[in-house]
PAFILO-299925 format. One record per atom (N, C-alpha, C): residue in one letter; x, y, z. Coordinates in steps of 0.02 Angstrom, whole numbers, padded with zeros to 5 digits, always signed. Layout:
<rs>
AXYZ
...
</rs>
This chain:
<rs>
M-02450-01490-01736
M-02455-01461-01669
M-02462-01516-01616
S-02430-01506-01559
S-02432-01555-01505
S-02427-01519-01438
V-02451-01551-01385
V-02446-01521-01318
V-02373-01514-01297
W-02327-01549-01330
W-02257-01549-01311
W-02217-01495-01346
D-02248-01455-01388
D-02211-01406-01428
D-02173-01355-01386
D-02200-01336-01328
D-02167-01286-01286
D-02118-01315-01236
V-02112-01381-01236
V-02064-01414-01191
V-01999-01423-01231
V-01956-01372-01229
V-01898-01370-01273
V-01836-01400-01240
G-01796-01433-01280
G-01732-01459-01257
G-01737-01515-01205
Q-01792-01551-01204
Q-01803-01603-01152
Q-01822-01669-01184
D-01785-01690-01234
D-01803-01750-01272
D-01810-01812-01228
S-01764-01821-01182
S-01765-01881-01140
S-01826-01882-01094
A-01839-01825-01062
A-01896-01821-01016
A-01962-01830-01054
V-01967-01798-01112
V-02028-01804-01152
V-02038-01876-01174
A-01984-01909-01192
A-01990-01979-01214
A-02017-02023-01157
T-01994-02010-01096
T-02018-02048-01038
T-02093-02037-01027
L-02113-01973-01029
L-02183-01957-01016
L-02229-01983-01072
R-02206-01977-01134
R-02246-02002-01190
R-02251-02078-01187
G-02197-02110-01164
G-02198-02182-01157
G-02251-02205-01108
A-02261-02166-01054
A-02312-02184-01004
A-02382-02176-01033
I-02391-02128-01079
I-02456-02119-01112
I-02470-02179-01157
A-02419-02201-01194
A-02430-02254-01243
A-02433-02323-01212
D-02398-02334-01156
D-02395-02400-01126
D-02422-02398-01055
P-02482-02424-01043
P-02512-02423-00976
P-02467-02453-00921
S-02425-02501-00939
S-02382-02532-00889
S-02327-02485-00865
A-02314-02432-00904
A-02263-02382-00885
A-02294-02324-00846
M-02360-02325-00840
M-02395-02271-00805
M-02394-02284-00730
T-02389-02230-00692
T-02391-02237-00619
T-02433-02180-00590
H-02450-02185-00527
H-02498-02138-00496
H-02466-02074-00470
A-02400-02071-00465
A-02367-02011-00438
A-02301-02000-00474
W-02291-01937-00496
W-02231-01919-00533
W-02197-01860-00499
L-02131-01860-00500
L-02092-01804-00474
L-02049-01777-00531
L-02067-01717-00555
L-02029-01686-00609
L-01981-01635-00579
T-01917-01646-00590
T-01867-01601-00561
T-01824-01571-00616
G-01796-01513-00601
G-01752-01479-00648
G-01737-01410-00623
P-01684-01379-00647
P-01665-01312-00625
P-01720-01261-00640
P-01722-01206-00603
P-01771-01154-00618
P-01767-01133-00691
G-01825-01130-00724
G-01826-01110-00794
G-01819-01167-00843
S-01809-01228-00817
S-01801-01285-00863
S-01867-01304-00896
G-01923-01279-00869
G-01988-01293-00899
G-02024-01351-00867
R-02009-01365-00803
R-02041-01423-00771
R-02116-01415-00765
S-02140-01353-00752
S-02212-01341-00749
S-02244-01350-00818
N-02210-01326-00870
N-02235-01335-00938
N-02240-01409-00955
A-02188-01446-00936
A-02188-01518-00949
A-02244-01554-00912
A-02256-01532-00849
A-02309-01563-00810
A-02377-01549-00841
R-02388-01488-00863
R-02453-01471-00895
R-02461-01509-00960
A-02407-01514-00999
A-02411-01552-01062
A-02428-01625-01048
F-02398-01653-00997
F-02412-01723-00978
F-02484-01730-00957
A-02509-01682-00917
A-02578-01684-00894
A-02626-01681-00954
A-02610-01638-01003
A-02652-01633-01063
A-02651-01698-01103
A-02592-01728-01109
A-02587-01790-01146
A-02625-01846-01112
L-02627-01845-01045
L-02665-01895-01008
L-02740-01888-01021
Q-02764-01827-01028
Q-02835-01815-01038
Q-02856-01824-01111
C-02809-01818-01157
C-02825-01819-01229
C-02835-01890-01254
E-02887-01900-01294
E-02901-01966-01322
E-02846-01987-01371
Q-02810-01937-01399
Q-02757-01952-01448
Q-02687-01946-01418
G-02684-01939-01353
G-02618-01937-01320
G-02582-01871-01323
G-02619-01817-01335
G-02587-01751-01334
G-02585-01716-01401
C-02642-01714-01436
C-02644-01685-01503
C-02632-01610-01502
G-02651-01576-01447
G-02637-01505-01441
G-02693-01459-01462
H-02745-01485-01494
H-02798-01441-01519
H-02869-01462-01497
C-02877-01520-01466
C-02943-01540-01443
C-02962-01503-01379
H-03025-01510-01359
H-03049-01475-01299
H-03011-01495-01237
A-02996-01560-01230
A-02960-01584-01171
A-02890-01553-01166
C-02857-01550-01224
C-02789-01522-01225
C-02789-01447-01209
T-02831-01410-01243
T-02830-01337-01235
T-02851-01316-01165
T-02901-01349-01137
T-02923-01330-01069
T-02872-01350-01017
T-02839-01407-01027
T-02788-01428-00978
T-02728-01382-00981
L-02705-01365-01040
L-02647-01320-01046
L-02662-01251-01018
S-02725-01229-01023
S-02743-01163-00996
S-02760-01166-00922
G-02764-01227-00895
G-02779-01234-00823
G-02852-01233-00805
T-02896-01240-00854
T-02968-01235-00841
T-03005-01302-00845
H-02970-01356-00857
H-03003-01422-00862
H-03033-01439-00794
A-03093-01468-00796
A-03129-01482-00733
A-03093-01533-00689
D-03053-01576-00719
D-03019-01628-00680
D-02945-01614-00670
L-02925-01552-00680
L-02856-01531-00666
L-02856-01481-00609
T-02816-01494-00558
T-02808-01447-00503
T-02734-01427-00500
V-02721-01362-00504
V-02652-01338-00503
V-02640-01298-00439
V-02587-01317-00403
V-02566-01280-00344
V-02500-01246-00360
A-02501-01180-00363
A-02441-01141-00377
A-02439-01083-00328
T-02412-01095-00270
T-02415-01046-00217
T-02377-00983-00233
E-02404-00926-00213
E-02370-00862-00220
E-02343-00838-00153
K-02348-00883-00104
K-02322-00868-00037
K-02257-00906-00026
V-02228-00897+00033
V-02164-00929+00047
V-02172-01004+00053
T-02227-01027+00082
T-02239-01099+00090
T-02310-01117+00070
I-02321-01181+00057
I-02389-01206+00043
I-02420-01224+00110
A-02478-01196+00124
A-02511-01206+00188
A-02538-01277+00194
I-02539-01301+00255
I-02563-01370+00268
I-02637-01377+00250
D-02676-01323+00258
D-02747-01327+00241
D-02757-01337+00166
E-02713-01308+00125
E-02717-01318+00053
E-02707-01391+00035
V-02660-01423+00068
V-02645-01493+00054
V-02703-01537+00077
R-02733-01521+00134
R-02790-01562+00157
R-02847-01559+00107
S-02859-01501+00077
S-02912-01496+00027
S-02895-01536-00036
L-02830-01541-00052
L-02810-01581-00110
L-02823-01655-00097
I-02810-01677-00037
I-02820-01747-00020
I-02894-01766-00027
S-02938-01722-00005
S-03009-01734-00013
S-03028-01737-00086
L-03000-01692-00126
L-03014-01690-00198
L-02988-01752-00233
A-02929-01776-00212
A-02898-01833-00245
A-02939-01897-00238
S-02981-01900-00187
S-03020-01961-00176
S-03080-01967-00223
R-03095-01914-00260
R-03152-01915-00305
R-03133-01941-00374
S-03179-01972-00407
S-03168-01994-00476
S-03170-01934-00523
P-03137-01937-00581
P-03140-01882-00628
P-03212-01871-00652
S-03231-01808-00660
S-03300-01793-00679
S-03310-01792-00754
Q-03258-01774-00792
Q-03264-01770-00865
Q-03208-01806-00901
G-03148-01797-00876
G-03090-01823-00912
G-03074-01895-00895
R-03017-01917-00921
R-02995-01986-00911
R-02960-01995-00844
W-02932-01939-00818
W-02896-01941-00755
W-02913-01880-00713
R-02906-01887-00647
R-02905-01828-00603
R-02832-01814-00590
V-02809-01756-00614
V-02738-01738-00610
V-02729-01682-00559
I-02684-01693-00512
I-02668-01641-00462
I-02595-01622-00472
L-02584-01561-00493
L-02518-01535-00509
L-02495-01486-00455
V-02442-01502-00421
V-02413-01458-00370
V-02348-01430-00398
E-02349-01367-00419
E-02291-01338-00453
E-02234-01322-00406
D-02246-01314-00342
D-02194-01295-00295
D-02192-01345-00237
A-02181-01408-00253
A-02181-01459-00200
A-02126-01448-00149
D-02074-01412-00169
D-02019-01398-00122
D-02039-01346-00070
R-02096-01314-00078
R-02118-01263-00030
R-02166-01292+00023
M-02167-01357+00028
M-02207-01389+00080
M-02162-01405+00140
A-02184-01383+00199
A-02147-01399+00260
A-02155-01474+00275
E-02113-01499+00320
E-02114-01571+00336
E-02183-01593+00361
R-02213-01553+00404
R-02279-01571+00431
R-02331-01575+00374
T-02327-01528+00327
T-02373-01528+00270
T-02362-01589+00226
T-02299-01606+00215
T-02283-01664+00173
T-02308-01728+00204
N-02303-01733+00269
N-02327-01794+00303
N-02402-01804+00294
V-02439-01749+00290
V-02512-01754+00278
V-02525-01782+00209
L-02482-01764+00161
L-02491-01785+00092
L-02471-01858+00080
L-02429-01885+00122
L-02398-01949+00111
L-02448-02005+00098
K-02498-02011+00140
K-02547-02066+00134
K-02584-02062+00068
A-02603-02002+00046
A-02640-01994-00016
A-02599-02015-00076
I-02534-02001-00075
I-02491-02020-00131
I-02477-02095-00129
E-02473-02122-00069
E-02457-02193-00061
E-02514-02238-00084
E-02576-02217-00072
E-02634-02258-00090
E-02687-02216-00125
P-02673-02195-00186
P-02722-02153-00222
P-02776-02194-00255
P-02833-02163-00271
P-02885-02197-00311
P-02856-02215-00380
P-02886-02262-00414
P-02856-02287-00477
P-02852-02236-00533
R-02894-02184-00534
R-02892-02135-00589
R-02867-02067-00567
T-02827-02065-00514
T-02798-02003-00490
T-02722-02004-00502
V-02695-01949-00527
V-02624-01943-00540
V-02598-01881-00505
W-02544-01888-00467
W-02510-01832-00435
W-02448-01814-00477
L-02441-01749-00493
L-02382-01724-00527
L-02350-01672-00482
L-02292-01688-00455
L-02257-01642-00410
L-02196-01614-00447
C-02184-01549-00438
C-02127-01516-00470
C-02082-01486-00416
A-02017-01492-00426
A-01969-01464-00378
A-01903-01455-00414
P-01859-01412-00388
P-01794-01402-00421
P-01751-01465-00422
S-01753-01505-00369
S-01713-01567-00367
S-01748-01617-00322
P-01732-01682-00329
P-01763-01732-00285
P-01749-01719-00211
Q-01691-01691-00197
Q-01672-01677-00127
Q-01715-01623-00095
D-01750-01584-00135
D-01794-01532-00109
D-01861-01560-00084
V-01872-01624-00095
V-01934-01657-00073
V-01916-01712-00024
M-01955-01720+00028
M-01941-01771+00078
M-01934-01840+00047
V-01887-01880+00074
V-01872-01945+00046
V-01934-01990+00046
T-01977-01982+00096
T-02038-02024+00099
T-02085-02010+00040
I-02083-01949+00014
I-02124-01931-00043
I-02091-01953-00108
R-02027-01936-00116
R-01995-01952-00180
R-01986-02027-00191
S-01984-02066-00136
S-01978-02138-00145
S-02042-02170-00171
R-02097-02132-00168
R-02162-02158-00192
R-02181-02128-00260
C-02135-02089-00289
C-02148-02058-00354
C-02098-02083-00406
R-02120-02082-00468
R-02073-02096-00523
R-02041-02030-00543
G-01975-02029-00544
G-01940-01966-00557
G-01926-01955-00631
V-01933-01892-00651
V-01915-01871-00719
V-01872-01808-00711
T-01812-01810-00738
T-01765-01754-00730
T-01760-01713-00794
L-01770-01648-00787
L-01762-01602-00843
L-01695-01567-00837
R-01667-01547-00893
R-01603-01512-00894
R-01613-01440-00917
I-01561-01401-00910
I-01563-01333-00936
I-01564-01338-01012
P-01614-01310-01045
P-01617-01315-01118
P-01564-01273-01152
P-01543-01291-01212
P-01494-01250-01248
P-01520-01180-01262
V-01475-01132-01262
V-01494-01062-01276
V-01529-01056-01343
A-01503-01090-01393
A-01532-01085-01460
A-01604-01110-01462
D-01620-01162-01423
D-01688-01189-01422
D-01736-01139-01388
V-01713-01107-01335
V-01755-01057-01301
V-01767-00998-01347
A-01715-00975-01381
A-01723-00919-01428
A-01771-00937-01484
A-01767-00997-01510
A-01812-01019-01563
A-01884-01020-01538
L-01894-01041-01476
L-01962-01041-01447
L-01990-00970-01443
L-01948-00923-01421
L-01971-00853-01416
L-01990-00825-01484
E-01951-00843-01535
E-01966-00819-01603
E-02032-00849-01628
A-02040-00914-01619
A-02098-00948-01646
A-02162-00933-01607
R-02158-00931-01541
R-02218-00924-01500
R-02237-00851-01489
D-02187-00807-01481
D-02201-00738-01463
D-02183-00687-01517
G-02157-00710-01573
G-02139-00665-01627
G-02084-00616-01610
V-02038-00637-01567
V-01983-00594-01545
V-01930-00590-01599
D-01900-00531-01607
D-01845-00522-01654
D-01789-00571-01638
P-01760-00603-01688
P-01708-00655-01676
P-01650-00631-01633
V-01627-00569-01645
V-01570-00543-01606
V-01590-00534-01533
V-01649-00505-01521
V-01673-00495-01453
V-01686-00562-01419
A-01714-00609-01457
A-01728-00676-01429
A-01665-00710-01406
L-01613-00708-01447
L-01550-00741-01429
L-01518-00707-01369
A-01517-00641-01369
A-01487-00604-01312
A-01525-00617-01248
S-01592-00620-01252
S-01633-00632-01193
S-01624-00703-01167
A-01621-00751-01212
A-01611-00821-01192
A-01543-00830-01158
R-01493-00796-01185
R-01426-00802-01156
R-01423-00767-01088
A-01452-00707-01083
A-01452-00670-01020
A-01490-00707-00966
A-01544-00742-00985
A-01584-00779-00938
A-01554-00847-00921
Q-01497-00863-00954
Q-01464-00927-00944
Q-01512-00985-00956
S-01552-00977-01010
S-01600-01028-01034
S-01660-01037-00988
H-01671-00990-00941
H-01732-00992-00900
H-01789-00968-00945
I-01834-01013-00963
I-01883-00998-01015
I-01928-00940-00995
G-01956-00941-00934
G-02001-00887-00913
G-01966-00820-00910
L-01905-00818-00883
L-01869-00756-00878
L-01848-00731-00947
A-01828-00776-00990
A-01809-00756-01058
A-01867-00723-01094
R-01926-00750-01084
R-01985-00720-01116
R-01999-00650-01089
R-01990-00642-01022
R-02002-00576-00993
R-01950-00525-01017
L-01888-00545-01021
L-01835-00500-01045
L-01847-00482-01118
A-01869-00531-01158
A-01880-00518-01229
A-01938-00471-01241
R-01989-00474-01199
R-02050-00434-01210
R-02052-00369-01170
D-02008-00360-01123
D-02011-00302-01078
D-01945-00265-01077
A-01942-00208-01110
A-01881-00168-01112
A-01862-00145-01042
G-01912-00132-00999
G-01899-00111-00931
G-01862-00165-00892
A-01880-00228-00903
A-01845-00283-00869
A-01773-00287-00890
R-01760-00275-00955
R-01691-00275-00979
R-01651-00218-00948
Q-01684-00161-00939
Q-01650-00103-00909
Q-01635-00116-00836
R-01682-00147-00800
R-01670-00162-00729
R-01612-00211-00721
R-01608-00259-00766
R-01553-00306-00763
R-01486-00271-00775
S-01484-00227-00823
S-01422-00189-00837
S-01401-00148-00776
S-01451-00120-00741
S-01436-00080-00682
S-01405-00124-00627
V-01431-00185-00619
V-01403-00231-00569
V-01331-00248-00586
L-01318-00262-00650
L-01250-00281-00670
L-01201-00223-00662
S-01226-00161-00667
S-01181-00103-00660
S-01154-00095-00589
I-01185-00129-00541
I-01162-00125-00472
I-01089-00146-00465
A-01070-00197-00504
A-01002-00223-00499
A-00950-00169-00514
R-00965-00123-00558
R-00918-00069-00575
R-00925-00009-00529
R-00984-00001-00499
R-00996+00058-00458
R-00970+00052-00387
I-00962-00009-00362
I-00939-00019-00293
I-00863-00012-00290
R-00840+00042-00259
R-00768+00053-00251
R-00747+00051-00178
G-00796+00056-00132
G-00780+00055-00061
G-00842+00037-00021
V-00835+00037+00046
V-00891+00018+00089
V-00952+00063+00081
P-00944+00130+00078
P-01003+00173+00069
P-01041+00156+00005
D-01004+00144-00050
D-01037+00125-00113
D-01076+00059-00104
A-01046+00013-00067
A-01077-00052-00057
A-01143-00045-00019
V-01143-00005+00033
V-01204+00005+00073
V-01259+00037+00031
I-01239+00087-00009
I-01288+00120-00053
I-01316+00071-00105
A-01273+00031-00135
A-01295-00017-00186
A-01342-00069-00156
A-01327-00092-00096
A-01371-00141-00063
A-01440-00111-00051
G-01440-00049-00027
G-01504-00015-00014
G-01544-00007-00078
E-01510+00008-00134
E-01545+00016-00198
E-01576-00050-00220
L-01540-00105-00212
L-01567-00170-00231
L-01630-00187-00192
V-01629-00174-00128
V-01687-00189-00086
V-01745-00144-00105
E-01732-00079-00116
E-01785-00033-00135
E-01818-00053-00201
V-01777-00072-00249
V-01804-00093-00314
V-01848-00156-00306
A-01824-00203-00265
A-01862-00264-00254
A-01929-00249-00219
Q-01927-00204-00170
Q-01988-00186-00134
Q-02037-00151-00181
A-02011-00107-00223
A-02054-00070-00270
A-02085-00118-00321
E-02045-00165-00346
E-02071-00212-00395
E-02123-00259-00364
A-02109-00280-00302
A-02158-00323-00268
A-02223-00285-00256
K-02218-00222-00236
K-02278-00182-00224
K-02317-00171-00288
A-02281-00155-00342
A-02315-00143-00406
A-02350-00205-00431
A-02320-00264-00417
A-02348-00327-00441
A-02408-00350-00400
T-02412-00327-00338
T-02464-00354-00294
T-02515-00302-00270
E-02500-00237-00275
E-02543-00186-00244
E-02614-00187-00273
E-02619-00185-00339
E-02686-00183-00370
E-02726-00247-00356
R-02691-00303-00359
R-02724-00367-00345
R-02746-00370-00272
D-02705-00345-00226
D-02723-00345-00155
D-02786-00305-00143
A-02789-00246-00174
A-02847-00203-00165
A-02911-00236-00192
T-02905-00268-00250
T-02962-00302-00280
T-02987-00359-00236
E-02939-00398-00211
E-02958-00455-00168
E-02993-00431-00104
K-02966-00378-00074
K-02996-00353-00012
K-03066-00325-00025
A-03074-00288-00081
A-03140-00261-00097
A-03191-00316-00108
E-03170-00369-00143
E-03215-00425-00155
E-03234-00460-00090
L-03186-00468-00045
L-03201-00500+00019
L-03249-00458+00060
L-03237-00393+00063
L-03281-00349+00101
L-03352-00349+00072
R-03356-00352+00005
R-03421-00353-00027
R-03458-00418-00010
S-03421-00473-00009
S-03452-00537+00008
S-03474-00540+00081
L-03441-00499+00123
L-03460-00496+00193
L-03512-00443+00208
G-03533-00407+00155
G-03584-00356+00162
G-03558-00291+00193
A-03493-00277+00183
A-03465-00217+00213
A-03430-00174+00161
D-03452-00177+00098
D-03419-00138+00045
D-03436-00064+00048
G-03483-00044+00088
G-03501+00026+00092
G-03465+00063+00148
G-03415+00031+00177
G-03377+00062+00231
G-03403+00045+00300
Q-03451-00001+00305
Q-03477-00019+00371
Q-03424-00054+00413
T-03430-00047+00476
T-03383-00080+00522
T-03401-00154+00528
L-03351-00196+00521
L-03362-00267+00524
L-03369-00290+00597
P-03414-00336+00611
P-03418-00364+00678
P-03355-00405+00692
P-03337-00413+00755
P-03276-00450+00772
P-03273-00520+00743
S-03330-00553+00735
S-03331-00621+00709
S-03307-00626+00637
L-03310-00570+00600
L-03290-00571+00529
L-03221-00540+00517
R-03195-00504+00567
R-03131-00470+00557
R-03074-00519+00545
S-03080-00579+00573
S-03026-00628+00565
S-03017-00647+00492
Q-03071-00646+00452
Q-03065-00663+00381
Q-03025-00610+00344
V-03036-00547+00361
V-02998-00493+00330
V-02925-00497+00351
K-02915-00511+00415
K-02846-00517+00441
K-02810-00575+00406
Q-02844-00630+00394
Q-02814-00687+00361
Q-02793-00669+00290
L-02837-00632+00255
L-02821-00610+00187
L-02760-00565+00187
E-02758-00517+00233
E-02701-00471+00236
E-02636-00507+00251
D-02640-00558+00295
D-02580-00597+00310
D-02556-00636+00248
D-02603-00664+00211
D-02585-00700+00149
D-02553-00653+00098
Q-02581-00593+00093
Q-02554-00544+00046
Q-02483-00523+00066
K-02470-00516+00131
K-02403-00498+00153
K-02353-00554+00136
R-02374-00616+00146
R-02330-00672+00129
R-02317-00675+00055
R-02367-00659+00014
R-02358-00658-00058
R-02309-00604-00078
A-02315-00545-00048
A-02268-00490-00063
A-02198-00508-00041
T-02191-00542+00016
T-02125-00562+00041
T-02092-00610-00008
R-02131-00658-00034
R-02102-00705-00082
R-02082-00668-00145
R-02123-00622-00168
R-02108-00586-00229
R-02042-00546-00220
Q-02035-00514-00163
Q-01975-00475-00150
Q-01913-00521-00149
R-01920-00578-00116
R-01864-00625-00114
R-01846-00650-00184
D-01897-00664-00224
D-01884-00688-00292
D-01847-00636-00333
V-01867-00573-00327
V-01833-00519-00364
V-01761-00513-00342
L-01749-00514-00276
L-01681-00508-00251
L-01639-00568-00273
D-01668-00627-00270
D-01630-00686-00290
D-01612-00683-00363
R-01658-00658-00404
R-01644-00652-00475
R-01587-00602-00487
S-01586-00548-00448
S-01532-00499-00455
S-01465-00531-00438
M-01464-00572-00387
M-01401-00605-00367
M-01380-00657-00419
V-01427-00691-00449
V-01410-00738-00503
V-01380-00700-00562
D-01407-00641-00577
D-01378-00600-00631
D-01307-00580-00615
L-01294-00560-00552
L-01226-00543-00531
L-01180-00604-00536
L-01206-00662-00516
L-01166-00722-00523
L-01147-00735-00596
S-01193-00722-00641
S-01178-00733-00712
S-01122-00686-00735
L-01121-00625-00707
L-01068-00578-00726
L-01000-00603-00702
Y-00996-00623-00639
Y-00932-00647-00613
Y-00912-00714-00642
R-00961-00753-00664
R-00945-00814-00701
R-00909-00795-00765
D-00935-00743-00800
D-00902-00721-00861
D-00831-00695-00847
V-00824-00658-00792
V-00758-00632-00773
V-00710-00691-00763
L-00732-00742-00729
L-00689-00800-00717
L-00672-00837-00782
V-00720-00840-00828
V-00708-00871-00893
V-00651-00835-00929
V-00652-00768-00928
V-00599-00729-00960
V-00533-00738-00924
Q-00534-00737-00858
Q-00472-00744-00819
Q-00439-00811-00830
L-00478-00863-00838
L-00451-00931-00847
L-00440-00949-00920
G-00461-00904-00966
G-00452-00917-01037
G-00494-00976-01062
A-00551-00988-01030
A-00595-01043-01051
A-00628-01028-01117
E-00633-01078-01159
E-00662-01068-01225
E-00737-01084-01224
V-00774-01044-01187
V-00847-01050-01185
V-00877-00981-01195
D-00940-00979-01216
D-00973-00915-01230
D-00988-00878-01166
L-00985-00811-01170
L-01005-00770-01114
L-01081-00767-01109
V-01106-00759-01049
V-01178-00749-01039
V-01196-00677-01057
N-01155-00630-01035
N-01169-00558-01043
N-01127-00529-01099
T-01141-00550-01159
T-01101-00528-01217
T-01106-00453-01229
E-01164-00424-01209
E-01174-00352-01223
E-01130-00307-01180
I-01101-00333-01127
I-01056-00294-01085
I-00988-00328-01081
A-00966-00354-01137
A-00903-00391-01138
A-00844-00347-01116
E-00847-00283-01133
E-00792-00238-01113
E-00788-00232-01037
T-00846-00226-01004
T-00847-00223-00930
T-00819-00288-00901
V-00837-00344-00931
V-00812-00408-00907
V-00736-00411-00911
R-00708-00388-00967
R-00635-00389-00975
R-00602-00342-00925
T-00632-00284-00913
T-00604-00237-00865
T-00602-00267-00795
L-00658-00297-00774
L-00660-00329-00708
L-00610-00386-00704
A-00601-00422-00758
A-00554-00477-00758
A-00482-00452-00749
E-00466-00395-00780
E-00399-00367-00774
E-00386-00338-00705
E-00439-00315-00671
E-00430-00281-00606
E-00428-00329-00547
S-00438-00393-00559
S-00441-00441-00503
S-00409-00507-00523
T-00404-00552-00475
T-00377-00618-00487
T-00433-00670-00487
P-00421-00729-00515
P-00472-00781-00512
P-00494-00797-00441
E-00447-00796-00395
E-00463-00811-00325
E-00512-00759-00297
Q-00500-00696-00313
Q-00546-00643-00290
Q-00615-00651-00321
T-00617-00670-00384
T-00681-00680-00418
T-00720-00737-00385
V-00686-00790-00369
V-00719-00847-00336
V-00746-00826-00268
R-00706-00785-00231
R-00730-00762-00165
R-00792-00719-00172
R-00794-00678-00224
R-00853-00636-00235
R-00914-00680-00252
M-00904-00731-00292
M-00959-00776-00308
M-00983-00813-00245
D-00935-00831-00203
D-00954-00863-00140
D-00996-00816-00096
A-00976-00752-00095
A-01013-00703-00055
A-01085-00696-00079
I-01095-00697-00145
I-01162-00694-00173
I-01202-00756-00153
G-01169-00814-00156
G-01203-00876-00136
G-01223-00876-00063
V-01180-00849-00020
V-01197-00844+00051
V-01257-00798+00061
A-01259-00742+00024
A-01316-00696+00030
A-01381-00730+00010
R-01379-00770-00042
R-01439-00806-00064
R-01463-00854-00010
T-01415-00888+00022
T-01432-00934+00076
T-01462-00897+00135
R-01433-00841+00152
R-01458-00802+00208
R-01529-00777+00195
L-01543-00755+00134
L-01611-00733+00119
L-01660-00790+00125
G-01640-00849+00104
G-01683-00907+00112
G-01696-00925+00184
G-01651-00902+00229
G-01659-00915+00300
G-01691-00858+00338
N-01723-00812+00302
N-01760-00756+00333
N-01715-00704+00366
V-01653-00699+00345
V-01610-00644+00368
V-01635-00579+00336
S-01627-00524+00371
S-01647-00459+00345
S-01615-00448+00276
P-01655-00433+00224
P-01626-00422+00158
P-01572-00369+00156
V-01583-00314+00193
V-01534-00260+00193
V-01467-00285+00220
L-01468-00320+00277
L-01406-00344+00307
L-01371-00395+00262
A-01410-00441+00233
A-01380-00492+00189
A-01348-00461+00128
L-01381-00412+00098
L-01355-00381+00038
L-01297-00333+00053
E-01298-00300+00110
E-01242-00257+00128
E-01178-00299+00135
A-01183-00355+00170
A-01124-00399+00178
A-01099-00423+00110
M-01146-00440+00066
M-01127-00462-00002
M-01093-00406-00041
A-01124-00347-00041
A-01097-00291-00080
A-01027-00271-00056
I-01016-00272+00010
I-00950-00255+00037
I-00897-00305+00011
A-00917-00368+00004
A-00870-00418-00022
A-00855-00408-00095
L-00896-00370-00131
L-00886-00359-00202
L-00838-00302-00217
R-00821-00262-00167
R-00778-00203-00179
R-00708-00226-00199
P-00671-00183-00235
P-00602-00201-00254
P-00559-00216-00194
Q-00518-00267-00200
Q-00473-00287-00146
Q-00402-00266-00163
G-00369-00237-00113
G-00301-00213-00125
G-00251-00270-00127
</rs>
């Protein structure tokens, strides 16, 4: 057993990180781990953090390893925002923390899982701390690509690039770690396009597999503009419902705890001086729900892209495996009903919709324009 067991298909990256553990001259104070969504960059960062704290370099079973991997080690701080951006106040608190020596472990490790969600002003606040850290502090920043992080930050970090792991490796991980049936594991890994977290959710949640099938059925259901408008509305409604289901209970618990701490859990009216704290919590919860909704919508569009990718594969006669093998007949039908040029235009329309959502365009408007572009062309 080792802390690296769950970092699948990343031999080169693991070799670099393990080399820094074994050779102090290869160690540096700031690392930037990049890779496509689902490549396991957060898993790799946690494994590296555990190996740094472990006296044996990452045995996987000692107290330092288990607490670091679970996120409870006293000298590990993890920032994984559930909002659209990382607030500047969060970063200021990290800088203060980074100046302290480790209390128990060998290093004070600060892991920022969504470094790409820092605005320029926030990044500038972080720059000095990364440039001149205390000797036993290590920064681990994660982002989809180096370009997603300001050049002033990435130039001060050692980069480690992760790749999309092979489907077979992700399926084997699901079988070994979660006891998933081999057939379901392989289908989930392929449908998730090797996104480890999504593959695990698809493998363990029949409802998630059903929702994905429903999204893919849109391609066959859209025959005209009215169908497109209806389909776009359905996608947004599903995303809103999923975001609400994922956050509603947690929101209520957080608000109840805050009111109790303010002495107003019995329904008393809060004085004006305390209302701002409740308002701040509600604003944070809205931002968290917004991000969740965007993530669900983006995942739906990635699923649609995988379908049209398969259609293009069939149209061009490429000798590569389909992502959506379970609906191969639908793929062949769509391929016969359109041309490669039309398929590429549809994929472009989905890409534009993803960009628009990232720019705060109304989800309904962005998806309606996309869905209209998916209808059959005469």
